[in-house]
Structures are given as C-alpha cells and as structure tokens.
PyMOL Python script that loads the backbone (N, CA, C, O; Angstrom):
from pymol import cmd

cmd.read_pdbstr("""\
ATOM      1  N   UNK A   1       6.600 -53.567  60.501  1.00  0.00           N
ATOM      2  CA  UNK A   1       8.220 -52.980  60.586  1.00  0.00           C
ATOM      3  C   UNK A   1       9.599 -53.901  59.921  1.00  0.00           C
ATOM      4  O   UNK A   1       9.820 -55.110  59.998  1.00  0.00           O
ATOM      5  N   UNK A   2      10.056 -53.275  59.538  1.00  0.00           N
ATOM      6  CA  UNK A   2      11.638 -53.812  58.472  1.00  0.00           C
ATOM      7  C   UNK A   2      12.278 -54.166  59.113  1.00  0.00           C
ATOM      8  O   UNK A   2      13.084 -53.424  59.674  1.00  0.00           O
ATOM      9  N   UNK A   3      12.224 -55.397  59.319  1.00  0.00           N
ATOM     10  CA  UNK A   3      13.426 -56.681  60.079  1.00  0.00           C
ATOM     11  C   UNK A   3      12.667 -57.073  61.559  1.00  0.00           C
ATOM     12  O   UNK A   3      13.468 -57.728  62.226  1.00  0.00           O
ATOM     13  N   UNK A   4      11.685 -56.924  62.108  1.00  0.00           N
ATOM     14  CA  UNK A   4      11.350 -57.158  62.899  1.00  0.00           C
ATOM     15  C   UNK A   4      10.189 -58.355  63.296  1.00  0.00           C
ATOM     16  O   UNK A   4       9.396 -58.718  62.427  1.00  0.00           O
ATOM     17  N   UNK A   5      10.150 -58.914  64.610  1.00  0.00           N
ATOM     18  CA  UNK A   5       8.841 -60.017  64.473  1.00  0.00           C
ATOM     19  C   UNK A   5       7.876 -59.651  64.492  1.00  0.00           C
ATOM     20  O   UNK A   5       8.075 -58.629  65.148  1.00  0.00           O
ATOM     21  N   UNK A   6       6.908 -59.653  64.291  1.00  0.00           N
ATOM     22  CA  UNK A   6       5.492 -59.334  64.385  1.00  0.00           C
ATOM     23  C   UNK A   6       5.172 -59.023  65.880  1.00  0.00           C
ATOM     24  O   UNK A   6       4.564 -57.952  65.878  1.00  0.00           O
ATOM     25  N   UNK A   7       5.290 -59.413  66.961  1.00  0.00           N
ATOM     26  CA  UNK A   7       5.579 -59.173  68.359  1.00  0.00           C
ATOM     27  C   UNK A   7       6.407 -57.714  68.682  1.00  0.00           C
ATOM     28  O   UNK A   7       6.160 -57.034  69.679  1.00  0.00           O
ATOM     29  N   UNK A   8       7.012 -57.502  68.081  1.00  0.00           N
ATOM     30  CA  UNK A   8       8.093 -56.397  68.340  1.00  0.00           C
ATOM     31  C   UNK A   8       7.342 -55.352  67.728  1.00  0.00           C
ATOM     32  O   UNK A   8       7.083 -54.345  68.388  1.00  0.00           O
ATOM     33  N   UNK A   9       6.892 -55.487  66.330  1.00  0.00           N
ATOM     34  CA  UNK A   9       5.592 -54.684  65.945  1.00  0.00           C
ATOM     35  C   UNK A   9       4.489 -53.939  66.360  1.00  0.00           C
ATOM     36  O   UNK A   9       3.991 -52.847  66.086  1.00  0.00           O
ATOM     37  N   UNK A  10       4.186 -55.206  67.372  1.00  0.00           N
ATOM     38  CA  UNK A  10       2.841 -55.336  68.295  1.00  0.00           C
ATOM     39  C   UNK A  10       3.351 -54.161  69.351  1.00  0.00           C
ATOM     40  O   UNK A  10       2.951 -53.001  69.458  1.00  0.00           O
ATOM     41  N   UNK A  11       4.331 -54.838  70.058  1.00  0.00           N
ATOM     42  CA  UNK A  11       4.426 -53.789  71.011  1.00  0.00           C
ATOM     43  C   UNK A  11       5.149 -52.015  70.382  1.00  0.00           C
ATOM     44  O   UNK A  11       4.814 -50.871  70.689  1.00  0.00           O
ATOM     45  N   UNK A  12       5.815 -52.339  69.787  1.00  0.00           N
ATOM     46  CA  UNK A  12       5.795 -50.602  69.155  1.00  0.00           C
ATOM     47  C   UNK A  12       4.466 -50.149  68.807  1.00  0.00           C
ATOM     48  O   UNK A  12       4.112 -49.083  69.311  1.00  0.00           O
ATOM     49  N   UNK A  13       3.767 -50.678  68.139  1.00  0.00           N
ATOM     50  CA  UNK A  13       2.427 -50.015  67.634  1.00  0.00           C
ATOM     51  C   UNK A  13       2.120 -49.498  68.983  1.00  0.00           C
ATOM     52  O   UNK A  13       2.113 -48.273  69.095  1.00  0.00           O
ATOM     53  N   UNK A  14       1.851 -50.248  70.078  1.00  0.00           N
ATOM     54  CA  UNK A  14       0.651 -50.032  71.238  1.00  0.00           C
ATOM     55  C   UNK A  14       1.670 -48.945  72.414  1.00  0.00           C
ATOM     56  O   UNK A  14       1.154 -48.367  73.370  1.00  0.00           O
ATOM     57  N   UNK A  15       2.856 -48.877  72.137  1.00  0.00           N
ATOM     58  CA  UNK A  15       4.114 -47.824  72.658  1.00  0.00           C
ATOM     59  C   UNK A  15       3.426 -46.594  72.121  1.00  0.00           C
ATOM     60  O   UNK A  15       3.008 -45.849  73.007  1.00  0.00           O
ATOM     61  N   UNK A  16       3.254 -46.286  71.137  1.00  0.00           N
ATOM     62  CA  UNK A  16       3.891 -45.190  69.765  1.00  0.00           C
ATOM     63  C   UNK A  16       1.977 -44.992  69.340  1.00  0.00           C
ATOM     64  O   UNK A  16       1.533 -43.911  68.955  1.00  0.00           O
ATOM     65  N   UNK A  17       1.179 -46.119  69.498  1.00  0.00           N
ATOM     66  CA  UNK A  17      -0.357 -45.331  69.514  1.00  0.00           C
ATOM     67  C   UNK A  17      -0.625 -44.114  69.766  1.00  0.00           C
ATOM     68  O   UNK A  17      -0.661 -43.270  68.871  1.00  0.00           O
ATOM     69  N   UNK A  18      -0.883 -43.804  71.196  1.00  0.00           N
ATOM     70  CA  UNK A  18      -1.025 -42.452  71.678  1.00  0.00           C
ATOM     71  C   UNK A  18      -0.257 -41.458  71.099  1.00  0.00           C
ATOM     72  O   UNK A  18      -0.659 -40.294  71.120  1.00  0.00           O
ATOM     73  N   UNK A  19       0.773 -41.752  70.596  1.00  0.00           N
ATOM     74  CA  UNK A  19       1.531 -40.797  70.029  1.00  0.00           C
ATOM     75  C   UNK A  19       0.620 -39.896  68.500  1.00  0.00           C
ATOM     76  O   UNK A  19       0.272 -38.740  68.259  1.00  0.00           O
ATOM     77  N   UNK A  20       0.562 -40.955  67.933  1.00  0.00           N
ATOM     78  CA  UNK A  20       0.230 -40.964  66.484  1.00  0.00           C
ATOM     79  C   UNK A  20      -1.718 -40.621  66.802  1.00  0.00           C
ATOM     80  O   UNK A  20      -2.471 -40.216  65.916  1.00  0.00           O
ATOM     81  N   UNK A  21      -2.015 -40.825  67.797  1.00  0.00           N
ATOM     82  CA  UNK A  21      -3.412 -40.664  67.592  1.00  0.00           C
ATOM     83  C   UNK A  21      -3.288 -39.248  68.281  1.00  0.00           C
ATOM     84  O   UNK A  21      -4.179 -38.554  67.791  1.00  0.00           O
ATOM     85  N   UNK A  22      -2.399 -38.353  69.419  1.00  0.00           N
ATOM     86  CA  UNK A  22      -2.352 -36.707  69.697  1.00  0.00           C
ATOM     87  C   UNK A  22      -1.938 -36.085  68.700  1.00  0.00           C
ATOM     88  O   UNK A  22      -2.148 -34.872  68.732  1.00  0.00           O
ATOM     89  N   UNK A  23      -1.405 -36.498  67.795  1.00  0.00           N
ATOM     90  CA  UNK A  23      -0.474 -36.268  66.152  1.00  0.00           C
ATOM     91  C   UNK A  23       0.472 -35.194  66.833  1.00  0.00           C
ATOM     92  O   UNK A  23       0.708 -34.003  66.634  1.00  0.00           O
ATOM     93  N   UNK A  24       0.870 -36.079  67.653  1.00  0.00           N
ATOM     94  CA  UNK A  24       1.877 -34.712  68.413  1.00  0.00           C
ATOM     95  C   UNK A  24       3.706 -35.938  68.074  1.00  0.00           C
ATOM     96  O   UNK A  24       3.818 -37.140  68.317  1.00  0.00           O
ATOM     97  N   UNK A  25       4.588 -35.162  67.591  1.00  0.00           N
ATOM     98  CA  UNK A  25       5.795 -36.173  67.366  1.00  0.00           C
ATOM     99  C   UNK A  25       6.766 -36.544  68.205  1.00  0.00           C
ATOM    100  O   UNK A  25       7.351 -35.554  68.644  1.00  0.00           O
ATOM    101  N   UNK A  26       7.243 -37.702  68.670  1.00  0.00           N
ATOM    102  CA  UNK A  26       8.404 -38.054  69.950  1.00  0.00           C
ATOM    103  C   UNK A  26       9.379 -37.260  69.649  1.00  0.00           C
ATOM    104  O   UNK A  26      10.338 -37.306  70.419  1.00  0.00           O
ATOM    105  N   UNK A  27       9.441 -36.542  68.769  1.00  0.00           N
ATOM    106  CA  UNK A  27      10.952 -36.264  68.218  1.00  0.00           C
ATOM    107  C   UNK A  27      11.005 -34.865  67.539  1.00  0.00           C
ATOM    108  O   UNK A  27      10.669 -35.007  66.363  1.00  0.00           O
ATOM    109  N   UNK A  28      11.261 -33.735  67.790  1.00  0.00           N
ATOM    110  CA  UNK A  28      11.360 -32.626  66.858  1.00  0.00           C
ATOM    111  C   UNK A  28      12.299 -32.965  65.712  1.00  0.00           C
ATOM    112  O   UNK A  28      13.285 -33.626  66.037  1.00  0.00           O
ATOM    113  N   UNK A  29      12.189 -32.670  64.564  1.00  0.00           N
ATOM    114  CA  UNK A  29      12.733 -32.849  63.350  1.00  0.00           C
ATOM    115  C   UNK A  29      12.396 -31.677  62.644  1.00  0.00           C
ATOM    116  O   UNK A  29      11.251 -31.486  62.235  1.00  0.00           O
ATOM    117  N   UNK A  30      13.158 -31.018  62.504  1.00  0.00           N
ATOM    118  CA  UNK A  30      13.143 -29.750  61.783  1.00  0.00           C
ATOM    119  C   UNK A  30      12.673 -30.049  60.008  1.00  0.00           C
ATOM    120  O   UNK A  30      13.207 -30.950  59.361  1.00  0.00           O
ATOM    121  N   UNK A  31      11.608 -29.125  59.422  1.00  0.00           N
ATOM    122  CA  UNK A  31      11.070 -29.246  57.700  1.00  0.00           C
ATOM    123  C   UNK A  31      12.607 -29.453  56.972  1.00  0.00           C
ATOM    124  O   UNK A  31      12.442 -30.318  56.112  1.00  0.00           O
ATOM    125  N   UNK A  32      13.526 -29.166  56.972  1.00  0.00           N
ATOM    126  CA  UNK A  32      14.858 -29.362  56.469  1.00  0.00           C
ATOM    127  C   UNK A  32      15.221 -30.694  56.584  1.00  0.00           C
ATOM    128  O   UNK A  32      15.329 -31.350  55.548  1.00  0.00           O
ATOM    129  N   UNK A  33      15.443 -31.245  57.732  1.00  0.00           N
ATOM    130  CA  UNK A  33      15.558 -32.824  57.671  1.00  0.00           C
ATOM    131  C   UNK A  33      14.736 -33.508  57.297  1.00  0.00           C
ATOM    132  O   UNK A  33      15.206 -34.417  56.612  1.00  0.00           O
ATOM    133  N   UNK A  34      13.453 -33.551  57.422  1.00  0.00           N
ATOM    134  CA  UNK A  34      12.340 -33.885  56.798  1.00  0.00           C
ATOM    135  C   UNK A  34      12.388 -34.027  54.948  1.00  0.00           C
ATOM    136  O   UNK A  34      12.222 -34.943  54.144  1.00  0.00           O
ATOM    137  N   UNK A  35      12.631 -32.929  54.891  1.00  0.00           N
ATOM    138  CA  UNK A  35      12.816 -33.015  52.957  1.00  0.00           C
ATOM    139  C   UNK A  35      13.852 -33.573  52.752  1.00  0.00           C
ATOM    140  O   UNK A  35      13.751 -34.159  51.675  1.00  0.00           O
ATOM    141  N   UNK A  36      15.226 -33.787  53.381  1.00  0.00           N
ATOM    142  CA  UNK A  36      16.435 -34.254  53.156  1.00  0.00           C
ATOM    143  C   UNK A  36      16.327 -35.774  53.340  1.00  0.00           C
ATOM    144  O   UNK A  36      16.934 -36.603  52.662  1.00  0.00           O
ATOM    145  N   UNK A  37      15.529 -36.018  54.282  1.00  0.00           N
ATOM    146  CA  UNK A  37      15.300 -37.632  53.984  1.00  0.00           C
ATOM    147  C   UNK A  37      14.131 -38.399  52.931  1.00  0.00           C
ATOM    148  O   UNK A  37      13.854 -39.575  52.698  1.00  0.00           O
ATOM    149  N   UNK A  38      13.670 -37.215  52.489  1.00  0.00           N
ATOM    150  CA  UNK A  38      12.581 -38.134  51.550  1.00  0.00           C
ATOM    151  C   UNK A  38      13.127 -37.801  50.366  1.00  0.00           C
ATOM    152  O   UNK A  38      12.976 -38.601  49.443  1.00  0.00           O
ATOM    153  N   UNK A  39      13.815 -36.658  50.149  1.00  0.00           N
ATOM    154  CA  UNK A  39      15.007 -36.609  49.008  1.00  0.00           C
ATOM    155  C   UNK A  39      15.862 -37.687  48.943  1.00  0.00           C
ATOM    156  O   UNK A  39      16.294 -38.233  47.928  1.00  0.00           O
ATOM    157  N   UNK A  40      16.094 -37.978  50.195  1.00  0.00           N
ATOM    158  CA  UNK A  40      17.238 -39.102  49.447  1.00  0.00           C
ATOM    159  C   UNK A  40      16.696 -40.624  49.316  1.00  0.00           C
ATOM    160  O   UNK A  40      17.410 -41.472  48.782  1.00  0.00           O
ATOM    161  N   UNK A  41      15.585 -40.898  49.753  1.00  0.00           N
ATOM    162  CA  UNK A  41      14.555 -42.171  49.383  1.00  0.00           C
ATOM    163  C   UNK A  41      14.488 -41.354  48.206  1.00  0.00           C
ATOM    164  O   UNK A  41      15.541 -41.042  47.649  1.00  0.00           O
ATOM    165  N   UNK A  42      13.411 -40.978  47.768  1.00  0.00           N
ATOM    166  CA  UNK A  42      13.124 -40.473  46.310  1.00  0.00           C
ATOM    167  C   UNK A  42      14.311 -40.953  45.599  1.00  0.00           C
ATOM    168  O   UNK A  42      14.261 -42.107  45.175  1.00  0.00           O
ATOM    169  N   UNK A  43      15.452 -40.209  45.381  1.00  0.00           N
ATOM    170  CA  UNK A  43      16.680 -40.157  44.505  1.00  0.00           C
ATOM    171  C   UNK A  43      17.023 -41.872  44.604  1.00  0.00           C
ATOM    172  O   UNK A  43      17.472 -42.395  43.584  1.00  0.00           O
ATOM    173  N   UNK A  44      16.808 -42.735  45.839  1.00  0.00           N
ATOM    174  CA  UNK A  44      17.625 -44.048  45.826  1.00  0.00           C
ATOM    175  C   UNK A  44      16.157 -44.813  45.118  1.00  0.00           C
ATOM    176  O   UNK A  44      16.365 -45.629  44.220  1.00  0.00           O
ATOM    177  N   UNK A  45      15.162 -44.624  45.400  1.00  0.00           N
ATOM    178  CA  UNK A  45      13.748 -45.453  44.649  1.00  0.00           C
ATOM    179  C   UNK A  45      13.793 -44.951  43.335  1.00  0.00           C
ATOM    180  O   UNK A  45      13.894 -45.844  42.493  1.00  0.00           O
ATOM    181  N   UNK A  46      13.742 -43.614  42.821  1.00  0.00           N
ATOM    182  CA  UNK A  46      13.703 -43.636  41.927  1.00  0.00           C
ATOM    183  C   UNK A  46      15.390 -43.683  40.972  1.00  0.00           C
ATOM    184  O   UNK A  46      15.322 -43.704  39.743  1.00  0.00           O
ATOM    185  N   UNK A  47      15.946 -43.688  41.242  1.00  0.00           N
ATOM    186  CA  UNK A  47      17.202 -43.927  40.654  1.00  0.00           C
ATOM    187  C   UNK A  47      17.556 -45.643  40.388  1.00  0.00           C
ATOM    188  O   UNK A  47      18.692 -46.114  40.323  1.00  0.00           O
ATOM    189  N   UNK A  48      16.707 -46.148  40.302  1.00  0.00           N
ATOM    190  CA  UNK A  48      16.616 -47.747  40.567  1.00  0.00           C
ATOM    191  C   UNK A  48      17.829 -48.432  41.488  1.00  0.00           C
ATOM    192  O   UNK A  48      18.135 -49.590  41.206  1.00  0.00           O
ATOM    193  N   UNK A  49      18.606 -47.692  42.693  1.00  0.00           N
ATOM    194  CA  UNK A  49      19.611 -48.459  43.422  1.00  0.00           C
ATOM    195  C   UNK A  49      19.010 -49.063  44.734  1.00  0.00           C
ATOM    196  O   UNK A  49      19.363 -48.749  45.870  1.00  0.00           O
ATOM    197  N   UNK A  50      17.927 -50.095  44.364  1.00  0.00           N
ATOM    198  CA  UNK A  50      17.327 -50.582  45.224  1.00  0.00           C
ATOM    199  C   UNK A  50      18.008 -51.716  46.182  1.00  0.00           C
ATOM    200  O   UNK A  50      17.587 -52.872  46.230  1.00  0.00           O
ATOM    201  N   UNK A  51      19.141 -51.219  46.956  1.00  0.00           N
ATOM    202  CA  UNK A  51      19.838 -51.847  47.746  1.00  0.00           C
ATOM    203  C   UNK A  51      18.822 -52.013  48.981  1.00  0.00           C
ATOM    204  O   UNK A  51      19.007 -52.844  49.870  1.00  0.00           O
ATOM    205  N   UNK A  52      17.569 -51.004  48.935  1.00  0.00           N
ATOM    206  CA  UNK A  52      16.449 -50.754  49.996  1.00  0.00           C
ATOM    207  C   UNK A  52      16.392 -52.055  50.035  1.00  0.00           C
ATOM    208  O   UNK A  52      16.553 -52.412  51.202  1.00  0.00           O
ATOM    209  N   UNK A  53      16.207 -53.135  49.175  1.00  0.00           N
ATOM    210  CA  UNK A  53      15.538 -54.553  49.172  1.00  0.00           C
ATOM    211  C   UNK A  53      16.416 -55.091  50.412  1.00  0.00           C
ATOM    212  O   UNK A  53      15.757 -55.703  51.253  1.00  0.00           O
ATOM    213  N   UNK A  54      17.543 -54.987  50.617  1.00  0.00           N
ATOM    214  CA  UNK A  54      18.454 -55.587  51.326  1.00  0.00           C
ATOM    215  C   UNK A  54      18.291 -55.245  53.052  1.00  0.00           C
ATOM    216  O   UNK A  54      19.003 -55.711  53.942  1.00  0.00           O
ATOM    217  N   UNK A  55      17.141 -54.299  53.209  1.00  0.00           N
ATOM    218  CA  UNK A  55      16.995 -53.706  54.445  1.00  0.00           C
ATOM    219  C   UNK A  55      15.144 -54.109  55.042  1.00  0.00           C
ATOM    220  O   UNK A  55      14.490 -53.943  56.072  1.00  0.00           O
ATOM    221  N   UNK A  56      14.881 -54.810  53.413  1.00  0.00           N
ATOM    222  CA  UNK A  56      12.885 -55.693  53.977  1.00  0.00           C
ATOM    223  C   UNK A  56      13.273 -56.559  54.905  1.00  0.00           C
ATOM    224  O   UNK A  56      14.412 -56.952  55.157  1.00  0.00           O
ATOM    225  N   UNK A  57      12.399 -56.794  55.330  1.00  0.00           N
ATOM    226  CA  UNK A  57      12.694 -58.297  56.007  1.00  0.00           C
ATOM    227  C   UNK A  57      12.373 -58.972  54.745  1.00  0.00           C
ATOM    228  O   UNK A  57      11.938 -58.523  53.684  1.00  0.00           O
ATOM    229  N   UNK A  58      12.751 -60.378  55.182  1.00  0.00           N
ATOM    230  CA  UNK A  58      12.838 -61.448  53.944  1.00  0.00           C
ATOM    231  C   UNK A  58      11.304 -61.575  53.620  1.00  0.00           C
ATOM    232  O   UNK A  58      10.696 -61.520  52.551  1.00  0.00           O
ATOM    233  N   UNK A  59      10.852 -61.783  55.042  1.00  0.00           N
ATOM    234  CA  UNK A  59       8.675 -62.115  54.825  1.00  0.00           C
ATOM    235  C   UNK A  59       8.004 -61.359  54.611  1.00  0.00           C
ATOM    236  O   UNK A  59       6.812 -61.643  54.490  1.00  0.00           O
ATOM    237  N   UNK A  60       8.585 -59.667  54.423  1.00  0.00           N
ATOM    238  CA  UNK A  60       7.814 -58.598  53.994  1.00  0.00           C
ATOM    239  C   UNK A  60       6.808 -58.834  53.306  1.00  0.00           C
ATOM    240  O   UNK A  60       6.942 -59.577  52.333  1.00  0.00           O
ATOM    241  N   UNK A  61       5.586 -58.295  53.601  1.00  0.00           N
ATOM    242  CA  UNK A  61       4.316 -58.766  52.874  1.00  0.00           C
ATOM    243  C   UNK A  61       3.574 -57.105  52.419  1.00  0.00           C
ATOM    244  O   UNK A  61       3.340 -56.108  53.103  1.00  0.00           O
ATOM    245  N   UNK A  62       3.450 -57.295  51.522  1.00  0.00           N
ATOM    246  CA  UNK A  62       3.088 -55.039  50.501  1.00  0.00           C
ATOM    247  C   UNK A  62       1.699 -55.882  50.402  1.00  0.00           C
ATOM    248  O   UNK A  62       1.552 -57.086  50.191  1.00  0.00           O
ATOM    249  N   UNK A  63       0.681 -54.820  50.634  1.00  0.00           N
ATOM    250  CA  UNK A  63      -0.553 -54.686  50.043  1.00  0.00           C
ATOM    251  C   UNK A  63      -1.027 -53.202  49.864  1.00  0.00           C
ATOM    252  O   UNK A  63      -0.995 -52.074  50.357  1.00  0.00           O
ATOM    253  N   UNK A  64      -1.359 -53.753  49.117  1.00  0.00           N
ATOM    254  CA  UNK A  64      -1.552 -52.144  47.936  1.00  0.00           C
ATOM    255  C   UNK A  64      -3.175 -52.334  47.882  1.00  0.00           C
ATOM    256  O   UNK A  64      -4.007 -53.233  48.004  1.00  0.00           O
ATOM    257  N   UNK A  65      -3.126 -51.300  47.691  1.00  0.00           N
ATOM    258  CA  UNK A  65      -4.965 -50.171  47.368  1.00  0.00           C
ATOM    259  C   UNK A  65      -4.904 -49.417  46.620  1.00  0.00           C
ATOM    260  O   UNK A  65      -4.178 -48.519  47.049  1.00  0.00           O
ATOM    261  N   UNK A  66      -5.392 -49.125  45.296  1.00  0.00           N
ATOM    262  CA  UNK A  66      -5.144 -47.939  44.504  1.00  0.00           C
ATOM    263  C   UNK A  66      -6.043 -46.848  44.536  1.00  0.00           C
ATOM    264  O   UNK A  66      -5.834 -45.752  44.016  1.00  0.00           O
ATOM    265  N   UNK A  67      -7.366 -47.293  45.362  1.00  0.00           N
ATOM    266  CA  UNK A  67      -8.243 -46.577  45.716  1.00  0.00           C
ATOM    267  C   UNK A  67      -9.062 -46.114  44.729  1.00  0.00           C
ATOM    268  O   UNK A  67      -9.470 -44.953  44.769  1.00  0.00           O
ATOM    269  N   UNK A  68      -9.411 -46.991  43.693  1.00  0.00           N
ATOM    270  CA  UNK A  68     -10.137 -47.190  42.472  1.00  0.00           C
ATOM    271  C   UNK A  68      -9.704 -45.937  41.546  1.00  0.00           C
ATOM    272  O   UNK A  68     -10.525 -45.393  40.808  1.00  0.00           O
ATOM    273  N   UNK A  69      -8.022 -45.411  41.656  1.00  0.00           N
ATOM    274  CA  UNK A  69      -8.000 -44.163  40.855  1.00  0.00           C
ATOM    275  C   UNK A  69      -6.439 -45.211  40.015  1.00  0.00           C
ATOM    276  O   UNK A  69      -6.314 -45.213  38.790  1.00  0.00           O
ATOM    277  N   UNK A  70      -5.315 -46.083  41.056  1.00  0.00           N
ATOM    278  CA  UNK A  70      -4.452 -46.789  40.152  1.00  0.00           C
ATOM    279  C   UNK A  70      -4.899 -48.183  40.091  1.00  0.00           C
ATOM    280  O   UNK A  70      -5.709 -48.799  40.784  1.00  0.00           O
ATOM    281  N   UNK A  71      -4.185 -48.527  39.105  1.00  0.00           N
ATOM    282  CA  UNK A  71      -3.792 -50.237  39.614  1.00  0.00           C
ATOM    283  C   UNK A  71      -3.160 -50.545  40.724  1.00  0.00           C
ATOM    284  O   UNK A  71      -2.108 -50.069  41.149  1.00  0.00           O
ATOM    285  N   UNK A  72      -3.972 -51.523  41.277  1.00  0.00           N
ATOM    286  CA  UNK A  72      -2.922 -52.475  42.385  1.00  0.00           C
ATOM    287  C   UNK A  72      -3.119 -53.449  42.600  1.00  0.00           C
ATOM    288  O   UNK A  72      -4.222 -53.950  42.376  1.00  0.00           O
ATOM    289  N   UNK A  73      -1.915 -54.233  43.226  1.00  0.00           N
ATOM    290  CA  UNK A  73      -1.848 -55.621  42.907  1.00  0.00           C
ATOM    291  C   UNK A  73      -3.124 -56.645  43.505  1.00  0.00           C
ATOM    292  O   UNK A  73      -2.955 -56.693  44.723  1.00  0.00           O
ATOM    293  N   UNK A  74      -3.802 -57.114  43.288  1.00  0.00           N
ATOM    294  CA  UNK A  74      -5.327 -58.006  43.616  1.00  0.00           C
ATOM    295  C   UNK A  74      -5.450 -58.573  45.167  1.00  0.00           C
ATOM    296  O   UNK A  74      -6.432 -58.651  45.905  1.00  0.00           O
ATOM    297  N   UNK A  75      -3.728 -59.025  45.415  1.00  0.00           N
ATOM    298  CA  UNK A  75      -3.843 -59.899  46.408  1.00  0.00           C
ATOM    299  C   UNK A  75      -2.765 -59.109  46.928  1.00  0.00           C
ATOM    300  O   UNK A  75      -2.347 -58.068  46.421  1.00  0.00           O
ATOM    301  N   UNK A  76      -2.140 -59.921  48.456  1.00  0.00           N
ATOM    302  CA  UNK A  76      -0.754 -59.079  48.855  1.00  0.00           C
ATOM    303  C   UNK A  76       0.423 -60.087  48.206  1.00  0.00           C
ATOM    304  O   UNK A  76       0.281 -61.228  47.768  1.00  0.00           O
ATOM    305  N   UNK A  77       1.543 -59.324  48.292  1.00  0.00           N
ATOM    306  CA  UNK A  77       3.119 -59.911  47.213  1.00  0.00           C
ATOM    307  C   UNK A  77       3.647 -60.071  48.713  1.00  0.00           C
ATOM    308  O   UNK A  77       3.585 -59.499  49.802  1.00  0.00           O
ATOM    309  N   UNK A  78       4.073 -60.938  48.247  1.00  0.00           N
ATOM    310  CA  UNK A  78       4.987 -61.841  49.854  1.00  0.00           C
ATOM    311  C   UNK A  78       6.443 -61.806  49.360  1.00  0.00           C
ATOM    312  O   UNK A  78       6.645 -61.721  48.149  1.00  0.00           O
ATOM    313  N   UNK A  79       7.559 -61.872  50.301  1.00  0.00           N
ATOM    314  CA  UNK A  79       8.725 -61.503  49.757  1.00  0.00           C
ATOM    315  C   UNK A  79       9.399 -60.760  49.391  1.00  0.00           C
ATOM    316  O   UNK A  79       8.945 -60.058  48.487  1.00  0.00           O
ATOM    317  N   UNK A  80      11.032 -60.442  49.919  1.00  0.00           N
ATOM    318  CA  UNK A  80      11.612 -59.181  49.962  1.00  0.00           C
ATOM    319  C   UNK A  80      12.030 -59.193  48.271  1.00  0.00           C
ATOM    320  O   UNK A  80      12.198 -58.123  47.687  1.00  0.00           O
ATOM    321  N   UNK A  81      12.154 -60.322  47.663  1.00  0.00           N
ATOM    322  CA  UNK A  81      12.640 -60.512  46.057  1.00  0.00           C
ATOM    323  C   UNK A  81      11.298 -59.893  45.314  1.00  0.00           C
ATOM    324  O   UNK A  81      11.513 -59.091  44.405  1.00  0.00           O
ATOM    325  N   UNK A  82       9.887 -60.222  45.652  1.00  0.00           N
ATOM    326  CA  UNK A  82       8.802 -59.672  44.927  1.00  0.00           C
ATOM    327  C   UNK A  82       8.273 -58.138  45.311  1.00  0.00           C
ATOM    328  O   UNK A  82       7.465 -57.507  44.630  1.00  0.00           O
ATOM    329  N   UNK A  83       8.809 -57.734  46.375  1.00  0.00           N
ATOM    330  CA  UNK A  83       8.188 -56.538  47.066  1.00  0.00           C
ATOM    331  C   UNK A  83       9.470 -55.076  46.489  1.00  0.00           C
ATOM    332  O   UNK A  83       9.122 -53.945  46.150  1.00  0.00           O
ATOM    333  N   UNK A  84      10.382 -55.409  46.523  1.00  0.00           N
ATOM    334  CA  UNK A  84      11.982 -54.876  46.011  1.00  0.00           C
ATOM    335  C   UNK A  84      11.347 -54.316  44.943  1.00  0.00           C
ATOM    336  O   UNK A  84      11.153 -53.100  44.948  1.00  0.00           O
ATOM    337  N   UNK A  85      11.042 -54.890  44.163  1.00  0.00           N
ATOM    338  CA  UNK A  85      11.059 -53.890  42.914  1.00  0.00           C
ATOM    339  C   UNK A  85       9.521 -53.364  42.560  1.00  0.00           C
ATOM    340  O   UNK A  85       9.229 -53.023  41.414  1.00  0.00           O
ATOM    341  N   UNK A  86       8.597 -53.334  43.621  1.00  0.00           N
ATOM    342  CA  UNK A  86       7.639 -52.497  42.804  1.00  0.00           C
ATOM    343  C   UNK A  86       7.864 -51.217  44.173  1.00  0.00           C
ATOM    344  O   UNK A  86       7.009 -50.421  44.561  1.00  0.00           O
ATOM    345  N   UNK A  87       9.095 -51.353  44.611  1.00  0.00           N
ATOM    346  CA  UNK A  87       9.250 -49.844  45.439  1.00  0.00           C
ATOM    347  C   UNK A  87      10.311 -48.958  44.328  1.00  0.00           C
ATOM    348  O   UNK A  87      10.748 -47.873  44.712  1.00  0.00           O
ATOM    349  N   UNK A  88      10.716 -49.522  42.845  1.00  0.00           N
ATOM    350  CA  UNK A  88      11.661 -48.926  42.136  1.00  0.00           C
ATOM    351  C   UNK A  88       9.997 -48.217  41.103  1.00  0.00           C
ATOM    352  O   UNK A  88       8.793 -48.020  41.268  1.00  0.00           O
ATOM    353  N   UNK A  89      11.296 -48.062  39.860  1.00  0.00           N
ATOM    354  CA  UNK A  89      10.365 -46.862  38.593  1.00  0.00           C
ATOM    355  C   UNK A  89       9.750 -48.371  38.242  1.00  0.00           C
ATOM    356  O   UNK A  89       8.908 -48.503  37.354  1.00  0.00           O
TER     357      UNK A  89
END
""", "prot")
cmd.dss("prot")
cmd.show_as("cartoon", "prot")
cmd.util.cbc("prot")
cmd.orient("prot")
C-alpha cells in the first residue's frame, strides 16, 4: 500500500480479505465512476505527468512478471525514484 507501514498493510489485508474473496465490493461505485478513475490514471501516466511518484512510499518495491509474454525485471526494483519511471510511457 502506498505510504503505509507493512503492519498497516497486513491489517488492511486481513480486514478486506473476506470481501475480496467473496467478490463483493465494500462500497458501490458506478461503472461511469470506475471508468473516470481509470481514464484519469492512464492520462496521468501516459502523459508523462509522474507526480504520481510523489504518492509512492519512498521504500516502495515493484515486482514484475511478464508471464513469458513480455519482458519483465528479473529482480525487485526498489525506491520511488526507480519505480516511478516504470509507470510512465
């Protein structure tokens, strides 16, 4: 989770796990709202506006798996300054 301690992320995961497993949302969000959020994210990242890096935890770790379809990093990438550029074009 962005900017949270691992203990906080673990507690969040424990609290939300049953909801995820049951595939029921905790809040109702319209399809239009979902599309709007995804479009804003894609516009930000695709446009190179990586202010998004500012919301990443400084010690963020990115782990990727290309599933034998696309190239992926062979080992975890650590730090917001290194992970942030991976989110852009």
